[in-house]
N, C-alpha and C positions, 0 to 999 in steps of 0.2 A: 187525705192530704195531711201533712204535718211537717214539723221542722226536722230536718235530717242533718246531723253534725257534718261539718265541712271536712271531709276526708280525702277529697280529690280536687286539686286546684289546677287551673289552666291559665297561662299567660301567653297572649299573642305578642311576639316581640318583633320590633323593627330595629334596624341599625341607625338609631338616632342618638343625639348627644346625651340623652337621659338613660341610655340602655344600661350602663353600669349601675346607676342608682336603682333602676327598676329590678335588675337581676338580684342585687343584694337584698332588696326589700322583699321580693316574693320568695326567695329561698329561705330567708329568715322567718317570714310568716308561716311558710309551709312546715318548717321545723318545729315551731311553737305549737302548731295544731297537729303535729305528727301525721301530716297529710302527704299523699303522693302528689308530685308536681309535674305537669306536662307543659313544656314550652313548644309553641307552634309558630313557625315563621312562614308567612304566606308570601312567596316570591322565590326568586332564583337561589339555588343552593350553590355556593362556590367553596373551594377549599380554603380560601382566605377568610370567608365569613365563618365557616365551621371552626377553623383554628382560633379565630378571634373570640368566638362565643365560648368555646371550651376553656380558653385562657381566663375569661371572666368567671366562669363557674369555679375554677380552681382557686380563685382568690376569695371566694365567699367563705367566711368563717363558720357560718351556721347553715347547714343544708339538711333537707329531709333524706330519709333512707332511699326513697324511690324518686328518681328524676328521669324523664324521657324527653328527648328532643325530636320534634317532627318538622320536616321541611316539605312544604306542599305548594302547589299552584292553585289559582282560582281567585274568585272575587272574595275579598277579605271577610265581609259580614257573613255571607253564606257559608264560607269555608270554616270560620271559627265557630259559628253556630252549630254546624254539623259535627265539628270536633268535640264540642261539649256533649253532644248526644252520644257520639261513638265511644267516648271515654267515661261516660256516666259522671260528668263533672258536677261537683257540688257548688263550687265557687269560681267564677270568672273574674280575673283581675284586670283592670283597665287603668291606664294612666290618663290624668287630666292635663290640660295645657294651660299655660299662663298667657294672657293677651300681652302682646309686646308693649312695653312701656306703661302698662297698667297693672296694678295689683288686683287682678280679677282673673279667676280661673273658669274655664268653660270646657265643654266636651266638643271634640271635633266630630264631624259628621259620621265617621265610621264608629267611633265609641258610642255616640248617641243612639245609632241604630242597633248596635249590639246590646246596649242597655235595655232596649225595648224587646229585642227578639230572643235574647238568651233564655234557654230553658232552665236556667239555674239562678241562684243568687249572684249578685254582682258587687264587687268592691271597687269603687272609684278612688284611686290613689292621687291625692293632691300633691303631696311632698315626699315622694320616694327618696330614700337617702342611703348612702353607704354606711353611715353610722346610725344606730338605732335611735329614734325619737320615741320614748315610751308613750303608750296610749293610756293616759291617766284618767280622762273623763269622757264617758260615753253618754250621749243624749239619744233617747229612743222615743219614737212616737207611741202614744197611748191611745190612739184613735179608737172610737167605738166601732170596731170592724171585726168580722169573723177571722181575719188573718192576724190580728194584733197579738194574740197569745203566742203564735209561732215566732213573730218578730221579737217579742220580749224574751222568749227562750233563746233566740239567736244572740240577742244583746248580752245576756248573762253568760252564755257559752263563750262568746268572744272575750268578754271581760275576764272570765276565769282563765282562758288560755293566754291572754296578754298581761295578766296580773294588774288589771286596771284598779284604780283606787275608788272610783265613784261612778254610779249610773244614775242619770236623771230621767225619769219617765214623764214625758210632757203630754198633757191633755190639751189639745187645741180646741177651743170652744168658740163656735161662731157667734158673732154679735147678734145674729138674727134670733138666737135662742132666748135672748133677753126680751126682745120685741116690746120694749116700752119706750115711748117717746118722752124724753126728759124735757120738761118745760118749767118746772118749779121745784121747790124743796120736797114736796110730797112725791112727785114722780121720780125725783132723783133717789129718794129713800127707797121707793119700790124697786127701782132698777138695781140699786145696791144690794138689797135683800135677795132679789132673784138671782143675782150673780153669785152671792155667797151660797145660796142653796144649790145652784148648779155645780159650783166648785166642790162642795162637800160630796155631792152625788158622784161626780167624776173621780174624786180621790178614792172613794169606797169601791167604785167599779174597777179601777186600776189595781188597787191593793188586793182585791179578790182574784185578779188575774195572776198577780205575783205569787199568791199562795199555791198556784198550780205548777210552779216551776220547782224542779227538784232542789232540795235543800243544799246538796253538795255544790251547786253552782252559785249559791247565794251567801254561804256562810262567811266568806272572806271579802265580800263586796259590800261597800256602803251604798245604799240606794235611797232615793227620795222621789217624791212626785212634785210636779210643778204645773199649775194651770195657766194657760195663756188664752186670752180672748182676742180673736183676730181671724184673718183669712187662712184657711187650712193650707198647709204646705209652705206658704210664705212665712208665717209666724214662727214656725219651728226652725226654719232655716236661719231666720234673723236671730232667734234665741241662741242657737248653736254657735253662731258667729260672736255674739256679745259675750257669752261665757267662755269663749275660746275652747270649745270642746275639741277633742282629738278625733272623735268619730261620731257621725250621725247615722242612726239605724232607722230605716224606713220600711213600711209595707210596700210591696210591689204590686199586689193584686187585691181585688175586691170581688166578692160574690154579688152577682146581680141576677135579675130575673131572666135577662136575655143572653148574657155572656158569662161563662165560668171564669174567664180571666181577661183583664184588659189593663192597659198602662194608664193609670189615673192621672188626671191633670194636676193633682196635688204635687206630683214630682217635677212637673215642668218648672215650677218656681225654684226648686232645688238645683236642677240641672242648668238653669240659665246662669246662675252664679253660685258655684259650689262654696259653701261656707267652711267646709273642712273635708276630710275623707268621708265618703258616704258608702254605707253598706245597704243595698236594696235586697230585701229578703223575699225570696219566692218559695212558697211551700212546694214540696214534692210529694208525689204519691208514695205511700209506704210499700216496701217490697220491690 
């Protein structure tokens, strides 16, 4: 397993009010990554729909060299999952929805299922737009996990492609690791010293991971580490919202004794209330 650069994108489109913004966004992203782009529509193909979509594509100022449009029937989740496999897709792009009258974004049932089932990395787009909004600040998890190195590589890869200004590597540290009941000045001091020690250890661990990322992807990017004590998944989402990050990059999978891959509960906090655009990185087998 390992991080594979995003060279094949897929976007499943529907004729919704946000279609123009989505089409402009995904064509622009694919051009920045020099990636092939597959559009897949699950539903009836009509001449009117085809002409309308081709008209939208012609309006896009930035497009990748390879674009294919596929029209197919079937159940959306299964059909798009299979399309990702058929086209060896590296990145599936999905749009998020805003709750009516509430400044809160969430995933519809189809997008949520695709986020779990997709055989590739997934980008959840919160604010697709016709005009580009630069991706200036990327927040990425620095979890102590076998997959985190691939996730960090993905974050620096994306930052390089999008000319981002800053990457913050966040180590979420469970309060349970301190495990000291604070009842007086002495126990407070013990807890504080233990937190400081864990903080130092975490920063060293994450910096050692960054050393394994190719220099070419790091030389023009400012990066720093940030430790947060709190509930895993929830804390990093809150942090990304507070610092107004443009992209949050998260692990998708963990290695366990029983399963080689599963959808961790940590992400449920993120999906319940998306703090910003979210990239969920799934490692793929080499070759």
